[in-house]
C-alpha positions in Angstrom: 42.7 -63.8 0.1 41.5 -61.2 2.5 40.7 -62.3 6.0 38.1 -60.2 7.7 38.3 -60.1 11.4 34.8 -60.7 12.9 33.9 -58.2 15.7 33.2 -59.9 18.9 29.7 -59.8 20.1 29.5 -59.2 23.8 26.0 -60.4 24.0 26.9 -63.8 22.4 29.7 -64.5 25.0 27.2 -63.6 27.8 24.7 -66.0 26.4 27.4 -68.7 26.4 28.4 -68.0 29.8 24.6 -68.2 31.1 24.5 -71.6 29.3 27.4 -72.9 31.3 26.1 -71.5 34.6 22.8 -73.1 34.0 24.2 -76.4 33.1 26.5 -76.3 36.1 23.5 -75.5 38.4 21.6 -78.3 36.8 24.4 -80.7 37.6 24.6 -79.6 41.1 21.0 -79.8 41.5 20.9 -83.3 40.1 23.6 -84.4 42.5 21.8 -82.8 45.4 18.6 -84.7 44.5 20.5 -87.9 44.1 22.1 -87.4 47.6 18.6 -86.7 49.1 17.2 -89.7 47.4 20.1 -91.9 48.8 19.7 -90.5 52.2 16.0 -91.2 52.3 16.7 -94.8 51.2 19.2 -95.2 53.9 16.8 -93.8 56.4 14.0 -96.2 55.3 16.4 -99.0 55.5 17.3 -98.0 59.2 13.6 -97.9 60.1 13.2 -101.4 58.8 16.1 -102.5 60.8 18.0 -103.2 57.8 21.5 -101.9 57.4 22.3 -100.6 53.9 25.7 -100.1 53.1 26.9 -97.4 50.5 30.2 -97.7 49.1 32.6 -95.2 50.7 34.5 -94.5 47.3 31.1 -93.7 45.7 30.0 -91.3 48.5 33.4 -89.5 48.6 33.4 -89.2 44.8 30.0 -87.8 44.9 31.0 -85.4 47.6 34.1 -84.3 45.7 32.1 -83.8 42.6 29.6 -81.7 44.5 32.4 -79.5 46.0 34.0 -79.2 42.6 30.7 -78.1 41.0 30.1 -75.5 43.8 33.6 -74.0 43.3 32.9 -74.0 39.5 29.8 -72.2 40.0 31.5 -69.4 42.3 34.2 -69.2 39.7 31.7 -68.7 37.0 29.8 -66.1 39.0 32.9 -64.2 39.5 33.7 -64.3 35.9 30.1 -63.3 34.9 30.2 -60.2 37.2 32.3 -58.0 34.8 30.1 -59.2 31.9 26.9 -58.2 33.8 28.4 -54.8 34.8 29.5 -54.2 31.2 26.1 -55.2 30.0 24.4 -53.0 32.5 26.5 -50.1 31.5 25.8 -50.8 27.9 22.2 -50.9 28.6 22.3 -47.6 30.2 24.2 -46.1 27.3 21.6 -47.6 24.8 18.7 -46.2 26.9 20.5 -42.8 26.9 21.0 -43.1 23.1 17.3 -44.0 22.5 16.4 -41.0 24.7 18.7 -38.6 22.7 17.4 -40.0 19.5 13.8 -39.3 20.7 14.7 -35.7 21.7 16.5 -35.3 18.3 13.4 -36.3 16.5 11.2 -34.0 18.4 13.6 -31.1 17.9 13.8 -32.0 14.1 10.0 -31.9 14.0 9.8 -28.6 15.7 12.5 -27.2 13.5 10.7 -28.4 10.6 7.4 -26.9 11.6 9.2 -23.6 12.3 10.9 -23.8 9.0 7.4 -24.2 7.4 6.0 -21.3 9.3 8.9 -19.2 8.3 8.4 -20.3 4.7 4.7 -19.4 4.8 5.6 -16.0 6.2 8.1 -15.5 3.4 5.5 -16.3 0.9 2.9 -14.1 2.5 5.4 -11.2 2.6 6.4 -11.8 -1.0 2.7 -11.8 -2.1 2.1 -8.7 0.0 5.1 -7.0 -1.8 3.9 -8.2 -5.2 0.3 -6.9 -4.3 1.8 -3.5 -3.2 4.0 -3.2 -6.3 0.9 -3.8 -8.4 -1.2 -1.4 -6.5 1.6 1.2 -6.7 1.9 0.7 -10.5 -1.8 1.0 -10.9 -1.8 4.2 -8.8 0.9 5.5 -10.9 -1.0 4.6 -14.2 -4.1 6.2 -12.7 -2.2 9.4 -11.7 -0.8 9.6 -15.2 -4.1 9.1 -16.8 -5.6 11.8 -14.4 -2.8 14.2 -15.4 -3.3 13.7 -19.0 -7.0 14.1 -18.8 -6.6 17.1 -16.6 -4.2 18.6 -19.1 -6.4 17.8 -22.0 -9.4 19.3 -20.0 -7.4 22.5 -19.2 -6.3 22.7 -22.9 -9.8 22.3 -24.2 -11.1 24.8 -21.6 -8.4 27.3 -22.6 -9.1 26.8 -26.2 -12.8 27.2 -25.8 -12.3 30.5 -23.7 -9.4 31.8 -25.7 -10.1 35.1 -27.8 -7.9 36.8 -30.2 -7.5 40.4 -28.7 -5.8 43.1 -30.6 -3.7 45.3 -28.2 -4.9 48.9 -28.3 -2.6 51.4 -30.2 -3.2 55.0 -29.4 -3.2 57.3 -32.3 -4.3 60.8 -33.4 -7.8 61.2 -35.2 -9.7 64.1 -36.7 -13.0 62.1 -36.5 -16.0 63.6 -34.8 -16.7 62.0 -31.4 -19.8 60.5 -30.2 -20.2 60.2 -26.4 -21.2 56.9 -24.9 -21.9 56.2 -21.3 -21.4 52.6 -19.8 -23.0 52.2 -16.3 -25.2 49.6 -14.6 -24.1 47.2 -17.4 -26.2 49.4 -19.8 -25.1 51.6 -22.7 -26.4 55.2 -23.1 -26.0 57.8 -25.9 -25.2 61.0 -24.1 -26.2 63.3 -27.1 -28.5 63.3 -29.9 -26.1 62.9 -32.8 -26.4 62.7 -36.6 -24.8 59.9 -38.4 -21.9 62.1 -39.3 -21.2 62.9 -35.7 -22.9 66.3 -35.3 -24.3 66.8 -31.9 -27.9 68.1 -31.4 -27.9 68.5 -27.6 -28.6 66.3 -24.6 -30.3 62.9 -25.3 -33.2 63.6 -22.9 -34.7 60.2 -23.8 -31.9 58.5 -21.9 -30.6 61.3 -19.6 -32.0 63.8 -17.0 -30.5 67.3 -16.6 -30.3 69.4 -13.5 -29.4 73.2 -13.8 -27.0 74.4 -11.2 -26.8 77.9 -12.7 -23.1 77.7 -13.7 -23.4 74.2 -15.2 -25.8 71.3 -15.8 -25.6 68.0 -14.2 -26.9 65.0 -16.2 -27.6 61.5 -15.0 -28.6 58.4 -17.1 -32.1 57.1 -16.8 -31.4 53.6 -15.6 -34.7 52.2 -16.9 -33.5 53.1 -20.5 -30.4 52.3 -22.3 -29.1 49.0 -24.0 -28.0 46.0 -22.0 -24.3 45.1 -22.6 -23.4 41.4 -21.9 -22.3 38.2 -23.6 -25.7 37.4 -25.1 -25.5 37.4 -28.9 -28.9 39.1 -29.3 -28.0 42.1 -26.9 -24.6 42.4 -28.8 -26.5 42.4 -32.0 -28.6 45.3 -30.8 -25.7 47.3 -29.6 -24.0 46.7 -33.1 -27.2 47.9 -34.9 -27.2 51.1 -32.7 -23.5 51.9 -33.5 -24.0 51.1 -37.3 -26.1 54.3 -37.4 -22.8 56.3 -37.5 -20.4 56.3 -40.4 -17.3 54.6 -39.0 -15.1 56.6 -41.5 -16.1 59.9 -40.0 -17.0 59.2 -36.4 -15.2 57.8 -33.4 -16.5 57.2 -29.9 -15.7 58.5 -26.5 -16.7 55.7 -24.0 -17.2 56.7 -20.5 -17.1 53.6 -18.3 -18.2 53.7 -14.7 -16.7 51.3 -12.1 -19.8 49.1 -11.8 -19.5 48.3 -15.6 -15.7 47.5 -16.0 -16.5 43.8 -16.7 -19.1 44.7 -19.3 -16.8 46.9 -21.3 -15.1 43.8 -22.9 -18.3 43.0 -24.7 -18.8 46.4 -25.9 -15.1 46.6 -27.0 -15.6 43.2 -28.9 -18.5 44.7 -30.8 -16.4 47.8 -31.7 -13.4 45.9 -32.8 -15.4 43.5 -34.9 -17.0 46.4 -36.8 -13.8 48.6 -36.9 -15.0 51.4 -34.8 -12.4 53.5 -33.0 -12.9 54.8 -29.4 -11.3 56.6 -26.6 -11.7 55.3 -23.2 -12.7 57.4 -20.1 -12.7 55.2 -16.9 -14.6 56.8 -14.0 -14.0 55.8 -10.4 -16.3 56.1 -7.4 -17.2 59.8 -6.6 -15.7 61.1 -9.9 -17.6 62.8 -12.6 -16.9 63.9 -16.2 -17.2 67.4 -17.6 -18.3 67.9 -21.2 -16.2 70.6 -22.7 -17.4 70.4 -26.3 -15.2 67.5 -27.6 -11.6 68.2 -26.8 -9.4 66.4 -29.3 -7.9 63.1 -27.7 -6.0 60.0 -29.2 -8.3 57.1 -30.3 -7.5 53.4 -30.3 
């Protein structure tokens, strides 16, 4: 059998001590009241002229009892003083503990609120990072789509503008030459020429001649000639004019002035599509070309 030692409760001992003190004080008070009553009775008998006698032994016994109770009361007070001091100290400690617990609860509440704030901040940061990642991925997808569309558009534009160009090859030719002049984005025939390439003098319908004695200077009449451009109808007109000549017996000397360099590509296209050979004479600003009667030159 295990015996458990019960912990002494200081409060219970203090209550028992207070009960003893109260009982003792009550007894003293009872004796004091008894003495007062007896004294009054003796005084009343003295006033009446009657002599009342109180037994000496009873009086002494009561007085001794009174002194004993007074000493017992003092002894109990002295005995109770340590308990009172201990109870006061314990009460102070209890109050201090209660205060500390209150402060602890307040600190825990503050810490909990701070933890919730930090948690909300972390959640906000996580949501912001998630939104940023989604935005970044969307931006990357859009950039990829943009690049793909840009590349596809570039390829389509390049394909739509791509042309098959045969590189010119210079070679000797015994064909008769027909002189063409390209200036002001117009094509002029310099001479009147038969289909076989035989010249018959200056084409005065498209050129004006100025006699300088030793030589004649010719200039194209700008209001005449055939326009040269990318328009199909104008290219068709030029092709019709060139078809008047036999491609197997005739080649062209093309004089191109600087103001019509860009238009030459359309004339060259017509010639290449119809198989005509030509020799190119580019003329810069202030330059002129002398007609020496068809000096043989390689064609392309």
